[in-house]
Backbone as numpy.savetxt, mean C-alpha at the origin, in Angstrom:
# Nx Ny Nz CAx CAy CAz Cx Cy Cz
18.55 -7.77 -19.25 18.48 -6.37 -19.61 18.35 -5.51 -18.36
18.74 -4.22 -18.46 18.71 -3.32 -17.32 18.55 -1.89 -17.81
18.41 -0.98 -16.90 18.24 0.44 -17.20 19.41 1.17 -16.56
20.33 1.70 -17.38 21.59 2.23 -16.86 21.81 3.69 -17.20
22.71 4.33 -16.43 23.11 5.71 -16.68 24.54 5.90 -16.17
25.29 6.80 -16.78 26.63 7.12 -16.33 26.55 8.29 -15.37
27.03 8.10 -14.14 26.99 9.12 -13.10 28.40 9.35 -12.60
28.94 10.56 -12.85 30.31 10.89 -12.44 31.32 9.85 -12.93
31.11 9.41 -14.17 32.03 8.47 -14.78 31.80 7.02 -14.40
30.78 6.76 -13.57 30.50 5.40 -13.11 29.15 4.96 -13.68
29.11 3.76 -14.23 27.86 3.23 -14.75 27.00 2.70 -13.60
25.80 3.29 -13.46 24.86 2.83 -12.45 23.69 2.15 -13.15
23.29 1.00 -12.64 22.21 0.22 -13.23 21.05 0.14 -12.25
19.87 0.49 -12.75 18.68 0.42 -11.92 17.85 -0.80 -12.32
17.45 -1.56 -11.32 16.60 -2.73 -11.54 15.20 -2.40 -11.02
14.28 -2.25 -11.94 12.92 -1.85 -11.58 12.18 -3.01 -10.92
11.22 -2.63 -10.07 10.34 -3.63 -9.48 9.03 -2.94 -9.12
7.94 -3.48 -9.61 6.62 -2.97 -9.25 5.60 -4.07 -9.48
4.61 -4.12 -8.61 3.53 -5.09 -8.73 2.20 -4.40 -8.44
1.14 -4.91 -9.04 -0.20 -4.41 -8.76 -1.19 -5.55 -8.94
-2.21 -5.58 -8.10 -3.27 -6.59 -8.24 -4.59 -5.97 -7.80
-5.67 -6.47 -8.40 -6.98 -5.88 -8.14 -7.64 -6.45 -6.90
-7.53 -7.76 -6.69 -8.28 -8.41 -5.62 -7.69 -9.76 -5.29
-7.72 -10.12 -4.01 -7.44 -11.49 -3.60 -8.12 -11.72 -2.25
-8.36 -12.98 -1.91 -9.05 -13.26 -0.66 -9.07 -14.73 -0.32
-9.57 -15.00 0.87 -9.65 -16.37 1.37 -10.85 -16.45 2.31
-11.88 -17.23 1.94 -13.11 -17.29 2.72 -13.36 -18.70 3.24
-13.91 -18.76 4.46 -14.37 -20.02 5.04 -15.89 -20.08 5.03
-16.55 -18.95 5.26 -18.00 -18.83 5.26 -18.40 -17.56 4.51
-19.55 -17.49 3.87 -20.58 -18.52 3.74 -20.20 -19.68 2.82
-19.04 -19.57 2.14 -18.55 -20.71 1.39 -17.04 -20.72 1.50
-16.47 -21.92 1.41 -15.02 -22.05 1.49 -14.45 -21.82 0.09
-13.63 -20.78 -0.04 -13.16 -20.42 -1.37 -11.94 -19.52 -1.27
-10.93 -19.82 -2.06 -9.75 -18.97 -2.17 -9.85 -18.17 -3.47
-9.76 -16.85 -3.34 -9.77 -15.99 -4.53 -8.32 -15.71 -4.91
-7.89 -16.29 -5.99 -6.52 -16.06 -6.47 -6.37 -14.60 -6.88
-5.15 -14.03 -6.77 -4.95 -12.63 -7.17 -5.45 -12.37 -8.59
-6.22 -11.30 -8.74 -6.84 -10.95 -10.00 -6.11 -9.77 -10.66
-6.03 -9.82 -12.00 -5.44 -8.73 -12.80 -4.05 -8.37 -12.31
-3.20 -9.36 -12.14 -1.85 -9.14 -11.61 -0.93 -8.59 -12.70
-0.22 -7.52 -12.37 0.79 -6.96 -13.28 2.10 -6.86 -12.52
3.20 -7.34 -13.12 4.51 -7.31 -12.48 5.54 -6.79 -13.49
6.30 -5.80 -13.08 7.26 -5.14 -13.97 8.56 -5.92 -14.03
9.11 -6.05 -15.23 10.42 -6.68 -15.38 11.52 -5.74 -14.89
12.67 -6.31 -14.52 13.77 -5.51 -13.99 14.25 -4.44 -14.96
14.09 -4.69 -16.26 14.54 -3.74 -17.27 13.60 -2.55 -17.38
12.44 -2.61 -16.74 11.49 -1.52 -16.82 10.52 -1.70 -17.97
10.02 -0.58 -18.51 9.04 -0.64 -19.58 7.64 -0.42 -19.05
6.66 -1.09 -19.67 5.26 -0.86 -19.30 4.49 -2.16 -19.48
3.56 -2.39 -18.54 2.69 -3.56 -18.63 1.35 -3.20 -17.99
0.25 -3.62 -18.63 -1.08 -3.41 -18.05 -1.89 -4.69 -18.17
-2.85 -4.83 -17.26 -3.76 -5.97 -17.27 -5.19 -5.44 -17.10
-6.11 -5.99 -17.86 -7.51 -5.58 -17.76 -8.35 -6.82 -17.46
-9.25 -6.70 -16.47 -10.04 -7.84 -16.03 -11.50 -7.64 -16.39
-12.12 -8.73 -16.80 -13.55 -8.73 -17.05 -14.30 -8.75 -15.72
-15.62 -8.54 -15.73 -16.40 -8.61 -14.48 -16.11 -9.90 -13.72
-15.98 -9.76 -12.40 -15.62 -10.90 -11.55 -16.65 -11.05 -10.45
-17.00 -12.31 -10.14 -17.91 -12.59 -9.04 -17.54 -13.91 -8.38
-17.39 -13.87 -7.08 -17.16 -15.08 -6.30 -18.45 -15.37 -5.53
-19.36 -16.08 -6.20 -20.70 -16.31 -5.66 -21.31 -14.96 -5.25
-21.89 -14.87 -4.07 -22.46 -13.61 -3.61 -21.59 -12.92 -2.59
-20.31 -13.33 -2.51 -19.44 -12.82 -1.46 -18.72 -11.53 -1.89
-18.04 -11.57 -2.99 -17.30 -10.39 -3.45 -17.33 -10.35 -4.98
-17.44 -9.14 -5.52 -17.49 -8.98 -6.96 -16.98 -7.60 -7.34
-16.63 -7.44 -8.62 -16.38 -6.11 -9.17 -16.83 -6.09 -10.62
-17.12 -4.89 -11.09 -17.61 -4.72 -12.46 -16.46 -4.74 -13.47
-15.33 -4.17 -13.08 -14.16 -4.11 -13.94 -12.95 -3.80 -13.08
-11.77 -4.12 -13.61 -10.54 -3.82 -12.90 -9.39 -3.73 -13.90
-8.44 -2.88 -13.60 -7.22 -2.86 -14.40 -6.03 -2.45 -13.54
-4.89 -2.93 -13.93 -3.64 -2.62 -13.24 -2.61 -2.20 -14.27
-1.63 -1.41 -13.82 -0.53 -1.05 -14.71 0.73 -0.81 -13.89
1.86 -1.15 -14.48 3.16 -0.90 -13.86 4.08 -0.35 -14.95
4.95 0.57 -14.57 5.85 1.17 -15.55 7.12 1.63 -14.84
8.24 1.58 -15.57 9.50 2.05 -15.02 10.44 2.47 -16.13
11.02 3.67 -15.99 11.91 4.20 -17.02 12.90 5.19 -16.43
13.97 5.43 -17.18 14.90 6.51 -16.84 14.23 7.83 -17.18
14.24 8.77 -16.22 13.62 10.07 -16.45 14.41 10.84 -17.51
13.70 11.53 -18.40 14.34 12.28 -19.48 14.94 13.60 -19.01
14.56 14.09 -17.84 15.08 15.36 -17.34 16.51 15.21 -16.84
17.34 16.23 -17.14 18.73 16.21 -16.69 18.79 16.16 -15.16
19.67 15.34 -14.65 19.86 15.25 -13.21 18.86 14.37 -12.49
17.91 13.82 -13.24 16.91 12.94 -12.62 17.28 11.48 -12.85
16.82 10.63 -11.94 17.14 9.21 -12.01 16.07 8.40 -12.69
15.53 7.43 -11.96 14.58 6.48 -12.53 13.23 6.63 -11.84
12.15 6.44 -12.60 10.80 6.56 -12.06 10.04 5.26 -12.23
9.26 4.92 -11.22 8.44 3.71 -11.26 7.03 4.07 -10.80
6.02 3.49 -11.45 4.65 3.69 -11.02 3.95 2.34 -10.96
3.12 2.17 -9.94 2.31 0.97 -9.79 0.88 1.41 -9.49
-0.09 0.92 -10.29 -1.47 1.37 -10.18 -2.43 0.19 -10.20
-3.42 0.23 -9.31 -4.48 -0.77 -9.30 -5.81 -0.04 -9.18
-6.75 -0.36 -10.08 -8.06 0.28 -10.09 -9.14 -0.80 -10.08
-10.08 -0.69 -9.15 -11.21 -1.61 -9.07 -12.49 -0.80 -9.17
-13.37 -1.16 -10.09 -14.62 -0.44 -10.30 -15.82 -1.34 -9.94
-16.83 -0.74 -9.32 -18.03 -1.49 -8.95 -17.76 -2.59 -7.93
-16.95 -2.28 -6.93 -16.61 -3.27 -5.90 -17.80 -3.52 -4.98
-18.00 -4.79 -4.62 -19.09 -5.16 -3.71 -18.64 -6.34 -2.85
-18.58 -6.12 -1.52 -18.24 -7.19 -0.59 -19.46 -7.45 0.30
-20.14 -8.55 0.04 -21.29 -8.99 0.83 -22.37 -7.91 0.98
-22.52 -7.06 -0.03 -23.53 -6.00 -0.02 -23.35 -5.03 1.14
-22.20 -5.07 1.79 -21.92 -4.15 2.91 -20.92 -3.08 2.48
-19.79 -3.49 1.91 -18.79 -2.54 1.42 -18.94 -2.42 -0.09
-19.25 -1.22 -0.57 -19.39 -1.00 -2.00 -18.65 0.29 -2.37
-18.21 0.36 -3.62 -17.53 1.57 -4.11 -17.62 1.60 -5.63
-17.83 2.79 -6.17 -17.83 2.94 -7.62 -16.43 2.74 -8.19
-15.44 3.25 -7.47 -14.06 3.19 -7.97 -13.09 3.29 -6.80
-12.10 2.42 -6.78 -11.04 2.45 -5.77 -9.70 2.44 -6.51
-8.84 3.41 -6.20 -7.57 3.55 -6.90 -6.41 3.53 -5.91
-5.47 2.63 -6.12 -4.20 2.61 -5.38 -3.10 2.98 -6.37
-2.27 3.97 -6.02 -1.21 4.37 -6.95 0.02 4.84 -6.17
1.17 4.31 -6.57 2.44 4.67 -5.95 3.40 5.14 -7.04
3.99 6.32 -6.83 5.08 6.79 -7.66 6.36 6.73 -6.83
7.41 6.17 -7.39 8.71 6.13 -6.72 9.75 6.72 -7.65
10.47 7.75 -7.18 11.51 8.41 -7.97 12.86 8.10 -7.33
13.67 7.32 -8.04 14.97 6.90 -7.54 16.06 7.85 -8.03
16.97 8.27 -7.15 17.97 9.29 -7.52 19.09 8.73 -8.38
19.73 9.62 -9.17 20.93 9.22 -9.91 22.04 8.83 -8.95
22.17 9.61 -7.87 23.18 9.32 -6.85 22.47 8.96 -5.56
22.77 7.81 -5.03 22.11 7.37 -3.81 21.10 6.26 -4.10
20.28 5.98 -3.08 19.41 4.80 -3.16 17.97 5.04 -2.71
17.73 5.96 -1.80 16.40 6.11 -1.21 15.51 6.95 -2.13
14.35 6.43 -2.52 13.47 7.14 -3.46 12.54 8.14 -2.78
12.02 9.07 -3.59 10.93 9.92 -3.16 9.64 9.19 -3.48
8.70 9.18 -2.54 7.46 8.42 -2.68 6.25 9.36 -2.75
5.36 9.10 -3.69 4.12 9.86 -3.80 2.95 8.91 -4.05
1.78 9.29 -3.53 0.56 8.50 -3.72 -0.48 9.29 -4.51
-0.03 10.23 -5.33 -0.92 11.08 -6.11 -1.86 10.22 -6.96
-3.14 10.55 -6.94 -4.15 9.80 -7.70 -4.88 8.76 -6.89
-4.34 8.39 -5.74 -4.98 7.40 -4.87 -6.28 7.98 -4.31
-7.36 7.18 -4.35 -8.64 7.72 -3.88 -9.73 6.64 -3.81
-10.81 7.00 -3.12 -12.07 6.26 -3.12 -13.12 7.13 -3.80
-13.97 6.51 -4.62 -15.08 7.23 -5.22 -16.39 6.53 -4.84
-17.26 7.30 -4.17 -18.57 6.81 -3.73 -18.45 5.52 -2.91
-17.57 5.57 -1.92 -17.45 4.46 -0.98 -18.64 4.48 -0.02
-19.23 3.31 0.20 -20.41 3.21 1.07 -20.30 1.98 1.97
-20.88 2.13 3.15 -21.03 1.01 4.08 -22.53 0.80 4.27
-23.02 -0.38 3.89 -24.46 -0.69 3.97 -25.30 0.39 3.29
-24.81 0.92 2.18 -25.53 1.91 1.41 -25.38 3.34 1.87
-24.66 3.56 2.99 -24.49 4.91 3.54 -23.12 5.46 3.12
-23.06 6.69 2.59 -21.78 7.26 2.14 -20.73 7.33 3.25
-19.49 7.06 2.88 -18.35 7.15 3.79 -17.38 8.17 3.22
-17.02 9.16 4.02 -16.07 10.18 3.59 -14.71 9.86 4.20
-13.83 9.31 3.39 -12.49 8.95 3.85 -11.53 10.05 3.43
-11.00 10.77 4.39 -10.08 11.87 4.12 -8.65 11.32 4.10
-8.02 11.41 2.92 -6.69 10.85 2.73 -5.61 11.92 2.80
-4.47 11.54 3.32 -3.28 12.39 3.31 -2.27 11.73 2.37
-2.36 12.08 1.08 -1.48 11.43 0.10 -0.04 11.94 0.22
0.18 12.98 1.04 1.53 13.50 1.27 2.09 13.02 2.61
1.59 11.89 3.10 2.02 11.38 4.40 3.54 11.23 4.49
4.19 10.80 3.41 5.64 10.58 3.46 6.42 11.89 3.45
5.80 12.97 2.94 6.50 14.24 2.89 7.65 14.24 1.92
8.59 15.17 2.13 9.77 15.25 1.29 10.69 14.06 1.54
11.45 13.71 0.51 12.41 12.63 0.69 13.45 13.03 1.74
13.80 12.12 2.64 14.84 12.44 3.62 16.12 12.92 2.93
16.80 13.86 3.57 18.02 14.43 2.99 19.05 13.34 2.73
19.68 13.43 1.55 20.68 12.43 1.19 20.05 11.06 1.08
20.64 10.10 1.74 20.08 8.75 1.78 19.56 8.43 3.17
18.98 9.44 3.80 18.42 9.22 5.12 17.25 8.25 5.08
17.00 7.59 6.19 15.93 6.60 6.29 14.59 7.29 6.48
13.56 6.83 5.79 12.20 7.24 6.15 11.91 6.78 7.57
12.44 5.62 7.92 12.17 5.04 9.23 12.83 5.79 10.38
13.67 6.80 10.03 14.29 7.64 11.07 14.03 9.12 10.82
13.27 9.43 9.79 12.96 10.83 9.47 11.99 11.39 10.50
12.36 12.47 11.16 11.55 12.97 12.28 10.16 13.42 11.83
10.06 14.04 10.64 8.76 14.48 10.16 7.83 13.31 9.90
8.31 12.32 9.16 7.50 11.15 8.83 7.16 10.35 10.08
8.16 10.10 10.91 7.94 9.33 12.14 6.95 10.05 13.05
7.04 11.38 13.09 6.11 12.13 13.91 4.68 11.98 13.44
4.48 12.04 12.12 3.13 11.90 11.58 2.59 10.50 11.84
3.42 9.49 11.63 3.00 8.11 11.86 2.73 7.86 13.35
3.60 8.41 14.19 3.43 8.23 15.62 2.13 8.83 16.13
1.80 10.02 15.64 0.54 10.66 16.06 -0.65 9.86 15.56
-0.53 9.30 14.38 -1.60 8.47 13.83 -1.82 7.23 14.69
-0.73 6.55 15.03 -0.84 5.34 15.84 -1.35 5.66 17.24
-0.87 6.78 17.80 -1.32 7.17 19.15 -2.81 7.44 19.15
-3.30 8.11 18.10 -4.73 8.40 18.01 -5.52 7.11 17.90
-5.05 6.17 17.09 -5.76 4.91 16.91 -5.81 4.13 18.22
-4.68 4.09 18.91 -4.59 3.30 20.14 -5.29 3.97 21.32
-5.68 5.24 21.17 -6.34 5.94 22.27 -7.80 5.54 22.42
-8.36 4.88 21.41 -9.75 4.46 21.49 -9.88 3.37 22.55
-10.94 3.47 23.33 -11.11 2.58 24.47 -11.27 1.12 24.11
-11.88 0.84 22.96 -12.16 -0.54 22.60 -11.70 -0.78 21.17
-10.68 -1.60 21.06 -10.15 -1.96 19.74 -10.25 -3.46 19.56
-10.56 -3.88 18.35 -10.50 -5.31 18.07 -9.07 -5.79 18.24
-8.88 -6.96 18.83 -7.55 -7.46 19.14 -6.59 -7.46 17.95
-7.00 -7.92 16.76 -6.07 -7.91 15.63 -5.58 -6.51 15.29
-6.46 -5.51 15.38 -6.07 -4.14 15.10 -5.07 -3.65 16.15
-5.33 -3.95 17.40 -4.44 -3.55 18.48 -3.05 -4.14 18.28
-2.98 -5.41 17.97 -1.70 -6.07 17.81 -0.94 -5.52 16.60
-1.66 -5.14 15.55 -1.01 -4.66 14.33 -0.34 -3.31 14.54
-0.91 -2.47 15.40 -0.45 -1.09 15.45 0.20 -0.65 16.76
0.13 -1.43 17.79 0.71 -0.98 19.05 2.24 -0.90 18.97
2.84 -1.63 18.02 4.29 -1.60 17.86 4.79 -0.33 17.20
3.90 0.36 16.44 4.38 1.44 15.59 4.21 2.83 16.18
3.66 2.92 17.41 3.48 4.25 17.96 4.78 4.86 18.46
5.86 4.11 18.45 7.16 4.63 18.84 8.14 4.66 17.65
7.62 4.45 16.44 8.50 4.50 15.27 8.66 3.14 14.63
9.77 2.99 13.90 9.99 1.77 13.13 10.29 0.58 14.04
9.96 -0.59 13.52 10.27 -1.84 14.21 11.41 -2.52 13.47
12.49 -2.79 14.17 13.63 -3.45 13.54 13.45 -4.96 13.61
14.04 -5.66 12.65 13.91 -7.11 12.61 14.90 -7.69 11.63
14.62 -8.91 11.18 15.48 -9.58 10.21 14.63 -10.27 9.16
15.14 -10.30 7.93 14.42 -11.00 6.87 14.74 -12.48 6.93
14.23 -13.23 5.95 14.40 -14.68 5.96 15.86 -15.11 5.85
16.72 -14.20 5.37 18.15 -14.52 5.25 18.96 -13.99 6.43
18.25 -13.43 7.42 18.93 -12.94 8.61 19.46 -11.53 8.49
19.10 -10.80 7.43 19.57 -9.43 7.24 18.68 -8.43 7.98
19.29 -7.35 8.44 18.60 -6.33 9.24 17.55 -5.61 8.40
16.39 -5.33 9.01 15.30 -4.61 8.35 14.69 -3.59 9.30
14.04 -2.57 8.72 13.27 -1.60 9.49 11.89 -1.48 8.84
10.82 -1.59 9.64 9.46 -1.66 9.11 8.53 -0.68 9.82
7.63 -0.09 9.04 6.57 0.74 9.60 5.27 0.39 8.87
4.17 0.27 9.60 2.86 0.13 9.01 2.02 1.32 9.44
1.37 1.96 8.48 0.58 3.15 8.78 -0.57 3.22 7.78
-1.14 4.41 7.59 -2.26 4.55 6.66 -2.27 5.95 6.07
-2.81 6.08 4.87 -3.01 7.39 4.26 -4.25 8.09 4.80
-5.02 7.40 5.63 -6.28 7.95 6.14 -6.03 8.87 7.33
-6.53 10.10 7.23 -6.51 11.03 8.36 -7.77 10.90 9.20
-8.91 10.69 8.52 -10.17 10.66 9.24 -11.24 10.00 8.38
-12.19 9.33 9.05 -13.34 8.72 8.38 -14.60 9.34 8.97
-15.47 9.86 8.10 -16.68 10.53 8.55 -17.90 9.95 7.87
-19.04 10.02 8.56 -20.30 9.55 7.98 -21.22 9.02 9.06
-22.46 8.73 8.67 -23.46 8.22 9.61 -23.71 6.72 9.39
-22.76 6.06 8.80 -22.85 4.63 8.50 -22.87 3.81 9.79
-23.36 2.58 9.73 -23.35 1.72 10.92 -21.93 1.29 11.26
-21.61 1.30 12.55 -20.30 0.84 12.95 -19.52 1.89 13.72
-18.29 1.55 14.08 -17.41 2.42 14.85 -16.08 2.56 14.13
-15.51 3.77 14.16 -14.23 4.01 13.50 -13.12 4.12 14.53
-11.96 3.60 14.18 -10.77 3.68 15.01 -9.63 4.12 14.09
-9.48 5.43 13.94 -8.47 5.90 13.00 -8.88 5.51 11.59
-8.06 4.68 10.94 -8.38 4.21 9.58 -9.06 2.85 9.59
-9.35 2.33 10.78 -10.04 1.05 10.90 -11.51 1.29 11.21
-12.37 0.46 10.63 -13.81 0.61 10.81 -14.39 -0.75 11.17
-15.05 -0.82 12.31 -15.68 -2.06 12.75 -17.18 -1.97 12.48
-17.70 -2.91 11.69 -19.11 -2.95 11.34 -19.75 -4.18 12.00
-20.71 -3.98 12.91 -21.35 -5.13 13.57 -21.93 -6.11 12.55
-21.81 -7.39 12.86 -22.33 -8.47 12.02 -21.57 -8.62 10.69
-20.48 -7.89 10.55 -19.69 -7.98 9.31 -18.22 -8.24 9.62
-17.57 -7.27 10.26 -16.16 -7.44 10.57 -15.43 -6.11 10.59
-14.13 -6.14 10.38 -13.28 -4.95 10.45 -12.67 -4.66 9.08
-12.67 -3.38 8.72 -12.10 -2.95 7.45 -10.99 -1.95 7.73
-9.82 -2.16 7.17 -8.73 -1.19 7.23 -8.60 -0.53 5.86
-8.56 0.79 5.87 -8.51 1.55 4.63 -7.12 2.14 4.38
-6.69 2.06 3.12 -5.45 2.72 2.66 -4.26 2.42 3.56
-4.04 1.13 3.83 -2.92 0.71 4.66 -1.61 0.76 3.87
-0.58 1.30 4.49 0.74 1.39 3.86 1.75 0.61 4.70
2.51 -0.23 4.02 3.61 -0.94 4.68 4.93 -0.47 4.05
5.82 0.06 4.88 7.13 0.54 4.44 8.20 -0.37 5.03
9.05 -0.89 4.17 10.15 -1.75 4.60 11.45 -1.21 4.00
12.41 -0.87 4.86 13.74 -0.47 4.37 14.71 -1.58 4.75
15.48 -2.01 3.75 16.34 -3.18 3.97 17.53 -3.14 3.03
18.31 -4.22 3.01 19.55 -4.31 2.24 20.49 -3.16 2.60
20.78 -3.03 3.90 21.64 -1.94 4.38 23.11 -2.24 4.08
23.87 -1.19 3.70 25.31 -1.36 3.49 26.05 -1.11 4.80
27.39 -1.12 4.74 28.19 -0.98 5.95 28.07 0.41 6.57
27.62 1.39 5.77 27.43 2.75 6.28 26.01 2.94 6.83
25.22 1.90 6.78 23.86 1.99 7.30 22.86 2.57 6.33
23.20 2.61 5.04 22.29 3.15 4.03 21.42 2.02 3.48
20.09 2.19 3.49 19.22 1.15 2.92 19.24 1.21 1.40
19.62 0.12 0.75 19.66 0.08 -0.71 18.31 -0.29 -1.30
17.37 -0.74 -0.47 16.03 -1.06 -0.95 14.98 -0.45 -0.03
13.96 0.13 -0.66 12.82 0.68 0.06 11.56 0.11 -0.58
10.90 -0.78 0.14 9.68 -1.41 -0.37 8.47 -0.69 0.21
7.56 -0.28 -0.67 6.34 0.40 -0.26 5.16 -0.36 -0.84
4.21 -0.74 0.02 3.03 -1.48 -0.41 1.77 -0.79 0.12
0.82 -0.54 -0.77 -0.42 0.14 -0.42 -1.60 -0.78 -0.74
-2.48 -0.99 0.25 -3.71 -1.76 0.06 -4.88 -0.87 0.47
-5.78 -0.61 -0.48 -6.84 0.35 -0.23 -7.96 -0.20 0.65
-8.33 -1.45 0.47 -9.36 -2.07 1.32 -8.86 -3.43 1.78
-8.80 -3.60 3.09 -8.37 -4.87 3.69 -9.46 -5.25 4.69
-10.35 -6.16 4.28 -11.51 -6.50 5.09 -11.34 -7.88 5.72
-11.58 -7.94 7.03 -11.57 -9.20 7.76 -12.98 -9.46 8.26
-13.61 -10.50 7.74 -15.00 -10.81 8.08 -15.06 -11.75 9.27
-16.09 -11.54 10.12 -16.15 -12.36 11.31 -17.54 -12.65 11.83
-18.57 -12.56 11.00 -19.92 -12.85 11.48 -20.74 -13.49 10.37
-21.36 -12.67 9.50 -22.13 -13.24 8.40 -21.23 -13.98 7.43
-19.97 -13.69 7.50 -18.98 -14.41 6.72 -17.70 -14.52 7.51
-16.86 -15.49 7.19 -15.55 -15.62 7.83 -14.50 -15.70 6.74
-13.49 -14.84 6.87 -12.43 -14.83 5.87 -11.89 -13.43 5.69
-11.21 -13.19 4.57 -10.61 -11.89 4.32 -10.61 -11.60 2.83
-10.60 -10.31 2.52 -10.52 -9.88 1.13 -9.75 -8.57 1.07
-8.87 -8.44 0.10 -8.10 -7.21 -0.09 -8.30 -6.73 -1.51
-8.58 -5.43 -1.66 -8.86 -4.86 -2.97 -7.97 -3.66 -3.24
-7.50 -3.56 -4.49 -6.68 -2.45 -4.98 -5.36 -2.36 -4.21
-4.38 -3.15 -4.65 -3.06 -3.18 -4.01 -1.98 -2.82 -5.01
-1.00 -2.03 -4.55 0.13 -1.63 -5.38 1.41 -1.73 -4.56
2.53 -1.98 -5.26 3.80 -2.17 -4.56 4.95 -1.74 -5.43
5.95 -1.09 -4.84 7.19 -0.74 -5.56 8.38 -1.17 -4.72
9.47 -1.52 -5.41 10.68 -1.97 -4.71 11.82 -2.08 -5.73
12.36 -0.96 -6.13 13.47 -0.97 -7.08 14.81 -0.96 -6.37
15.89 -1.15 -7.11 17.23 -1.15 -6.53 18.24 -0.69 -7.58
19.24 0.07 -7.14 20.27 0.60 -8.03 21.64 0.10 -7.58
22.50 -0.21 -8.54 23.85 -0.65 -8.23 24.85 -0.02 -9.21
26.10 0.31 -8.82 26.53 0.22 -7.41 25.99 1.38 -6.62
């Protein structure tokens, strides 16, 4: 099954794709344990709607949440001249990581609007937020820029070459890299992106363009630790990256137009390195639809 529309006498078929998950992780200390993805929702190519609701979860005393739910949806827009819309949402309530990172509610949400003509979608993160996020019991004010992507590039222009978007991402990376002392993993992750997209190849050898950035403009508070842009280093705990966005444009045609734009948002990505060793990611959403021809 598929979701189709007639455009200028040509039948165009959109294949929806969206995923959402509440939590996953891999720990070595204080106990060796793999946390399989929780409350996973994956949209079928034909679109429609799917939701998952999770009961309270606890992995010993390492990570827990009170409740979680995810939802994915994709449909042809009812408005004239509009294409296809996809939404991916992940919500985690009562999150607790080693009694250091806590939050009443964490929401990751991506809207992708695919055009009737062309391939590159408009991206929005409306609804994405942290509620009562705390580090060691101290409030953290994370200021998000949910309009980081801005307007959709004209025509089928690349986000990875859009001067407005690239400028915002470049300034973000430059600010992060300007800090005198960065944890090595953070440095390696972001030093490539201060000059724009990174080109590469996928597993099949096809050309790709990638950018990693964040919806975070600033982190404020009197909590223990040091902030580096959207990264926060907490002594005796580890490093936390907030609202990380990965953009991948791929499946380019002979004219250089990307037929696929993959957007993935992870609200909390914690790497532990003292009282515990391992990693945990909470509230993740992803979209990646495609239209043919």
